TORNU-859085 format. One record per residue (C-alpha): residue number from 1; residue in one letter; chain; x, y, z. Coordinates in steps of 0.05 Angstrom, whole numbers, plus 5000, padded with zeros to 4 digits. Example, Ala and Ser with C-alpha at 12.3 -4.5 7.8 and 13.67 -1.06 7.14 Angstrom:
REM TORNU-859085
+-----+---------+--------+------+------+------+
| num | residuo | cadena |    X |    Y |    Z |
+-----+---------+--------+------+------+------+
|   1 |       A |      A | 5246 | 4910 | 5156 |
|   2 |       S |      A | 5273 | 4979 | 5143 |
+-----+---------+--------+------+------+------+
REM end
This chain:
REM TORNU-859085
+-----+---------+--------+------+------+------+
| num | residuo | cadena |    X |    Y |    Z |
+-----+---------+--------+------+------+------+
|   1 |       M |      A | 5934 | 1222 | 3467 |
|   2 |       F |      A | 5977 | 1278 | 3494 |
|   3 |       L |      A | 5966 | 1317 | 3429 |
|   4 |       A |      A | 5891 | 1313 | 3438 |
|   5 |       Q |      A | 5897 | 1337 | 3510 |
|   6 |       L |      A | 5944 | 1394 | 3489 |
|   7 |       L |      A | 5895 | 1416 | 3435 |
|   8 |       Y |      A | 5839 | 1413 | 3487 |
|   9 |       Y |      A | 5877 | 1462 | 3532 |
|  10 |       I |      A | 5895 | 1507 | 3474 |
|  11 |       G |      A | 5822 | 1508 | 3452 |
|  12 |       A |      A | 5800 | 1524 | 3523 |
|  13 |       L |      A | 5848 | 1583 | 3526 |
|  14 |       L |      A | 5826 | 1609 | 3459 |
|  15 |       S |      A | 5754 | 1603 | 3479 |
|  16 |       V |      A | 5760 | 1647 | 3542 |
|  17 |       P |      A | 5736 | 1711 | 3506 |
|  18 |       L |      A | 5677 | 1672 | 3479 |
|  19 |       L |      A | 5655 | 1641 | 3545 |
|  20 |       P |      A | 5599 | 1691 | 3560 |
|  21 |       V |      A | 5570 | 1678 | 3491 |
|  22 |       L |      A | 5577 | 1602 | 3498 |
|  23 |       Y |      A | 5546 | 1605 | 3567 |
|  24 |       F |      A | 5484 | 1643 | 3547 |
|  25 |       Q |      A | 5474 | 1603 | 3483 |
|  26 |       G |      A | 5480 | 1538 | 3522 |
|  27 |       K |      A | 5433 | 1563 | 3576 |
|  28 |       K |      A | 5381 | 1583 | 3525 |
|  29 |       L |      A | 5388 | 1516 | 3489 |
|  30 |       R |      A | 5378 | 1476 | 3553 |
|  31 |       K |      A | 5316 | 1517 | 3571 |
|  32 |       N |      A | 5282 | 1511 | 3504 |
|  33 |       F |      A | 5305 | 1442 | 3480 |
|  34 |       P |      A | 5250 | 1388 | 3481 |
|  35 |       R |      A | 5267 | 1327 | 3523 |
|  36 |       L |      A | 5246 | 1264 | 3485 |
|  37 |       P |      A | 5233 | 1200 | 3525 |
|  38 |       E |      A | 5270 | 1135 | 3519 |
|  39 |       P |      A | 5227 | 1081 | 3485 |
|  40 |       E |      A | 5199 | 1028 | 3531 |
|  41 |       H |      A | 5184 | 0977 | 3478 |
|  42 |       N |      A | 5232 | 0920 | 3462 |
|  43 |       V |      A | 5290 | 0938 | 3509 |
|  44 |       Q |      A | 5300 | 0863 | 3498 |
|  45 |       G |      A | 5281 | 0837 | 3430 |
|  46 |       R |      A | 5294 | 0788 | 3374 |
|  47 |       T |      A | 5291 | 0793 | 3298 |
|  48 |       E |      A | 5238 | 0754 | 3262 |
|  49 |       E |      A | 5283 | 0730 | 3206 |
|  50 |       G |      A | 5339 | 0680 | 3205 |
|  51 |       V |      A | 5351 | 0607 | 3223 |
|  52 |       G |      A | 5397 | 0574 | 3274 |
|  53 |       A |      A | 5423 | 0599 | 3340 |
|  54 |       P |      A | 5413 | 0673 | 3352 |
|  55 |       I |      A | 5469 | 0725 | 3354 |
|  56 |       R |      A | 5463 | 0755 | 3424 |
|  57 |       I |      A | 5478 | 0830 | 3427 |
|  58 |       L |      A | 5489 | 0874 | 3488 |
|  59 |       A |      A | 5483 | 0949 | 3472 |
|  60 |       L |      A | 5510 | 0995 | 3526 |
|  61 |       G |      A | 5513 | 1071 | 3527 |
|  62 |       E |      A | 5479 | 1139 | 3527 |
|  63 |       S |      A | 5416 | 1167 | 3495 |
|  64 |       T |      A | 5428 | 1142 | 3425 |
|  65 |       I |      A | 5434 | 1071 | 3450 |
|  66 |       A |      A | 5374 | 1084 | 3495 |
|  67 |       G |      A | 5335 | 1098 | 3431 |
|  68 |       V |      A | 5317 | 1171 | 3443 |
|  69 |       G |      A | 5283 | 1196 | 3379 |
|  70 |       V |      A | 5242 | 1134 | 3364 |
|  71 |       Q |      A | 5185 | 1099 | 3400 |
|  72 |       D |      A | 5210 | 1028 | 3396 |
|  73 |       H |      A | 5279 | 0997 | 3400 |
|  74 |       R |      A | 5264 | 0959 | 3337 |
|  75 |       H |      A | 5271 | 1025 | 3301 |
|  76 |       G |      A | 5330 | 1049 | 3342 |
|  77 |       F |      A | 5404 | 1034 | 3333 |
|  78 |       T |      A | 5404 | 0968 | 3370 |
|  79 |       G |      A | 5343 | 0938 | 3336 |
|  80 |       E |      A | 5368 | 0961 | 3268 |
|  81 |       L |      A | 5437 | 0933 | 3282 |
|  82 |       A |      A | 5406 | 0866 | 3300 |
|  83 |       A |      A | 5366 | 0867 | 3236 |
|  84 |       A |      A | 5428 | 0884 | 3195 |
|  85 |       L |      A | 5469 | 0828 | 3227 |
|  86 |       S |      A | 5412 | 0779 | 3217 |
|  87 |       A |      A | 5407 | 0797 | 3144 |
|  88 |       H |      A | 5483 | 0791 | 3136 |
|  89 |       T |      A | 5491 | 0724 | 3172 |
|  90 |       G |      A | 5424 | 0691 | 3158 |
|  91 |       R |      A | 5415 | 0679 | 3232 |
|  92 |       P |      A | 5367 | 0711 | 3281 |
|  93 |       A |      A | 5393 | 0763 | 3329 |
|  94 |       E |      A | 5373 | 0779 | 3400 |
|  95 |       W |      A | 5388 | 0844 | 3436 |
|  96 |       Q |      A | 5392 | 0872 | 3506 |
|  97 |       V |      A | 5395 | 0948 | 3515 |
|  98 |       V |      A | 5428 | 0976 | 3578 |
|  99 |       A |      A | 5431 | 1051 | 3568 |
| 100 |       R |      A | 5409 | 1117 | 3598 |
| 101 |       S |      A | 5400 | 1186 | 3568 |
| 102 |       G |      A | 5446 | 1238 | 3598 |
| 103 |       Y |      A | 5500 | 1189 | 3621 |
| 104 |       D |      A | 5573 | 1198 | 3602 |
| 105 |       A |      A | 5626 | 1143 | 3602 |
| 106 |       K |      A | 5639 | 1149 | 3677 |
| 107 |       D |      A | 5564 | 1143 | 3692 |
| 108 |       V |      A | 5557 | 1082 | 3647 |
| 109 |       F |      A | 5616 | 1048 | 3681 |
| 110 |       R |      A | 5593 | 1063 | 3752 |
| 111 |       K |      A | 5517 | 1060 | 3746 |
| 112 |       L |      A | 5499 | 1015 | 3687 |
| 113 |       T |      A | 5550 | 0959 | 3686 |
| 114 |       P |      A | 5522 | 0930 | 3751 |
| 115 |       K |      A | 5454 | 0926 | 3715 |
| 116 |       I |      A | 5479 | 0884 | 3657 |
| 117 |       P |      A | 5442 | 0817 | 3660 |
| 118 |       D |      A | 5484 | 0756 | 3673 |
| 119 |       A |      A | 5476 | 0723 | 3606 |
| 120 |       P |      A | 5522 | 0701 | 3550 |
| 121 |       Y |      A | 5532 | 0751 | 3494 |
| 122 |       D |      A | 5563 | 0744 | 3425 |
| 123 |       L |      A | 5575 | 0819 | 3415 |
| 124 |       I |      A | 5580 | 0881 | 3459 |
| 125 |       V |      A | 5569 | 0949 | 3427 |
| 126 |       I |      A | 5586 | 1013 | 3466 |
| 127 |       G |      A | 5555 | 1078 | 3443 |
| 128 |       L |      A | 5584 | 1139 | 3480 |
| 129 |       G |      A | 5618 | 1206 | 3468 |
| 130 |       G |      A | 5559 | 1254 | 3463 |
| 131 |       N |      A | 5550 | 1271 | 3536 |
| 132 |       D |      A | 5625 | 1271 | 3549 |
| 133 |       T |      A | 5628 | 1326 | 3496 |
| 134 |       F |      A | 5568 | 1365 | 3522 |
| 135 |       Y |      A | 5597 | 1363 | 3593 |
| 136 |       L |      A | 5664 | 1389 | 3564 |
| 137 |       N |      A | 5702 | 1329 | 3592 |
| 138 |       S |      A | 5774 | 1330 | 3570 |
| 139 |       P |      A | 5801 | 1277 | 3521 |
| 140 |       L |      A | 5843 | 1248 | 3577 |
| 141 |       H |      A | 5781 | 1243 | 3622 |
| 142 |       F |      A | 5741 | 1209 | 3567 |
| 143 |       R |      A | 5797 | 1161 | 3549 |
| 144 |       H |      A | 5808 | 1143 | 3623 |
| 145 |       N |      A | 5734 | 1125 | 3634 |
| 146 |       M |      A | 5727 | 1089 | 3568 |
| 147 |       A |      A | 5787 | 1046 | 3585 |
| 148 |       H |      A | 5758 | 1030 | 3653 |
| 149 |       L |      A | 5692 | 1010 | 3620 |
| 150 |       V |      A | 5726 | 0966 | 3568 |
| 151 |       R |      A | 5771 | 0934 | 3620 |
| 152 |       H |      A | 5711 | 0917 | 3663 |
| 153 |       L |      A | 5673 | 0886 | 3605 |
| 154 |       R |      A | 5735 | 0848 | 3581 |
| 155 |       E |      A | 5746 | 0819 | 3651 |
| 156 |       R |      A | 5672 | 0801 | 3658 |
| 157 |       M |      A | 5664 | 0771 | 3588 |
| 158 |       P |      A | 5735 | 0753 | 3565 |
| 159 |       D |      A | 5717 | 0723 | 3497 |
| 160 |       T |      A | 5661 | 0770 | 3474 |
| 161 |       P |      A | 5679 | 0818 | 3418 |
| 162 |       I |      A | 5671 | 0891 | 3438 |
| 163 |       V |      A | 5656 | 0945 | 3386 |
| 164 |       I |      A | 5661 | 1019 | 3405 |
| 165 |       A |      A | 5612 | 1053 | 3358 |
| 166 |       A |      A | 5630 | 1116 | 3320 |
| 167 |       L |      A | 5620 | 1179 | 3362 |
| 168 |       P |      A | 5560 | 1225 | 3349 |
| 169 |       P |      A | 5569 | 1279 | 3295 |
| 170 |       I |      A | 5559 | 1338 | 3341 |
| 171 |       G |      A | 5591 | 1386 | 3291 |
| 172 |       V |      A | 5529 | 1381 | 3247 |
| 173 |       F |      A | 5474 | 1382 | 3300 |
| 174 |       P |      A | 5424 | 1434 | 3273 |
| 175 |       A |      A | 5395 | 1448 | 3342 |
| 176 |       L |      A | 5461 | 1477 | 3366 |
| 177 |       P |      A | 5479 | 1550 | 3354 |
| 178 |       G |      A | 5536 | 1558 | 3305 |
| 179 |       L |      A | 5589 | 1577 | 3356 |
| 180 |       V |      A | 5570 | 1520 | 3403 |
| 181 |       R |      A | 5566 | 1471 | 3345 |
| 182 |       S |      A | 5636 | 1489 | 3322 |
| 183 |       A |      A | 5667 | 1484 | 3391 |
| 184 |       L |      A | 5634 | 1418 | 3410 |
| 185 |       G |      A | 5646 | 1390 | 3340 |
| 186 |       A |      A | 5721 | 1402 | 3349 |
| 187 |       L |      A | 5719 | 1371 | 3419 |
| 188 |       V |      A | 5684 | 1307 | 3397 |
| 189 |       H |      A | 5738 | 1297 | 3344 |
| 190 |       L |      A | 5791 | 1303 | 3399 |
| 191 |       H |      A | 5752 | 1251 | 3440 |
| 192 |       G |      A | 5752 | 1204 | 3380 |
| 193 |       F |      A | 5827 | 1215 | 3371 |
| 194 |       A |      A | 5840 | 1202 | 3445 |
| 195 |       I |      A | 5809 | 1132 | 3445 |
| 196 |       R |      A | 5836 | 1108 | 3379 |
| 197 |       N |      A | 5889 | 1065 | 3414 |
| 198 |       I |      A | 5842 | 1030 | 3463 |
| 199 |       P |      A | 5834 | 0969 | 3417 |
| 200 |       R |      A | 5910 | 0959 | 3421 |
| 201 |       R |      A | 5906 | 0952 | 3497 |
| 202 |       F |      A | 5853 | 0898 | 3499 |
| 203 |       A |      A | 5840 | 0835 | 3461 |
| 204 |       N |      A | 5782 | 0832 | 3411 |
| 205 |       V |      A | 5763 | 0906 | 3417 |
| 206 |       H |      A | 5746 | 0945 | 3354 |
| 207 |       Y |      A | 5734 | 1019 | 3339 |
| 208 |       P |      A | 5723 | 1052 | 3271 |
| 209 |       G |      A | 5754 | 1117 | 3295 |
| 210 |       G |      A | 5724 | 1186 | 3301 |
| 211 |       P |      A | 5653 | 1211 | 3296 |
| 212 |       I |      A | 5598 | 1187 | 3249 |
| 213 |       R |      A | 5607 | 1213 | 3178 |
| 214 |       A |      A | 5539 | 1246 | 3179 |
| 215 |       R |      A | 5546 | 1294 | 3121 |
| 216 |       R |      A | 5549 | 1237 | 3071 |
| 217 |       W |      A | 5488 | 1206 | 3102 |
| 218 |       M |      A | 5451 | 1272 | 3102 |
| 219 |       D |      A | 5464 | 1277 | 3027 |
| 220 |       D |      A | 5432 | 1209 | 3019 |
| 221 |       I |      A | 5372 | 1229 | 3062 |
| 222 |       H |      A | 5367 | 1297 | 3026 |
| 223 |       S |      A | 5354 | 1341 | 3087 |
| 224 |       P |      A | 5379 | 1350 | 3159 |
| 225 |       E |      A | 5307 | 1349 | 3183 |
| 226 |       Q |      A | 5301 | 1277 | 3161 |
| 227 |       F |      A | 5367 | 1258 | 3194 |
| 228 |       F |      A | 5350 | 1285 | 3264 |
| 229 |       S |      A | 5288 | 1274 | 3306 |
| 230 |       D |      A | 5298 | 1336 | 3348 |
| 231 |       G |      A | 5359 | 1370 | 3320 |
| 232 |       I |      A | 5407 | 1326 | 3361 |
| 233 |       H |      A | 5382 | 1254 | 3366 |
| 234 |       P |      A | 5378 | 1211 | 3303 |
| 235 |       S |      A | 5314 | 1197 | 3266 |
| 236 |       A |      A | 5292 | 1126 | 3251 |
| 237 |       E |      A | 5325 | 1130 | 3183 |
| 238 |       A |      A | 5390 | 1157 | 3213 |
| 239 |       Y |      A | 5391 | 1100 | 3264 |
| 240 |       R |      A | 5383 | 1051 | 3207 |
| 241 |       L |      A | 5441 | 1082 | 3167 |
| 242 |       W |      A | 5486 | 1082 | 3229 |
| 243 |       A |      A | 5468 | 1010 | 3244 |
| 244 |       V |      A | 5482 | 0987 | 3173 |
| 245 |       E |      A | 5550 | 1022 | 3173 |
| 246 |       T |      A | 5567 | 0992 | 3240 |
| 247 |       M |      A | 5548 | 0923 | 3214 |
| 248 |       R |      A | 5595 | 0933 | 3155 |
| 249 |       F |      A | 5651 | 0953 | 3202 |
| 250 |       I |      A | 5638 | 0891 | 3244 |
| 251 |       A |      A | 5639 | 0847 | 3181 |
| 252 |       G |      A | 5705 | 0880 | 3161 |
| 253 |       C |      A | 5735 | 0862 | 3228 |
| 254 |       G |      A | 5727 | 0789 | 3211 |
| 255 |       L |      A | 5679 | 0775 | 3268 |
| 256 |       K |      A | 5641 | 0711 | 3253 |
| 257 |       W |      A | 5587 | 0672 | 3289 |
+-----+---------+--------+------+------+------+
REM end
């Protein structure tokens, strides 16, 4: 953890001569970047396949969990994860999305956890890291707020498995200028490193470690344009690939229903 924070400070010092360039590139990006809406369809949903009692999923987080880039949560990360778990277990899966575009870990803890419906869940998935990186939050700041979030969820739902999803692959976002992409790509790796020990602090918490391995997926899809809906947020196919890989990680953790 302290290594990640030290590297963050070193990177900040080394970036001082580049701050004017980073500032103007970031300002231009914010001005010209299209703002896609969050899908309104199937914030709550259920798979059509499977028999028996449903696996109940709570998905909590930022814009990727909110489904930005697709028009229906069935085609976003949460719906695709439910479909993948249903296919793997032979049971139906139900989902509840509680997410907001633009929120970092602190926002999710303070503003979204009170909105979680009081219902039993079999799995909680947290998808964060993108906005903490875009806001240049330090690894220590990110780890602190993620730990608060996980602690709150563990106290509220003591027996429900919690999976922290792989962080977004900011280092390959085509919408970002090269210098910004390199700087933020390095920072998101430090964020991933900083939270790697959170599962050791809490029972039944799991984290694959680091950002999404997007370059391998992009080779499968054949082009970055097919991987991103707007140069930053996933396309429907990328959401599906992310969901399938997350399901495989969950299966490897030995979680059973």
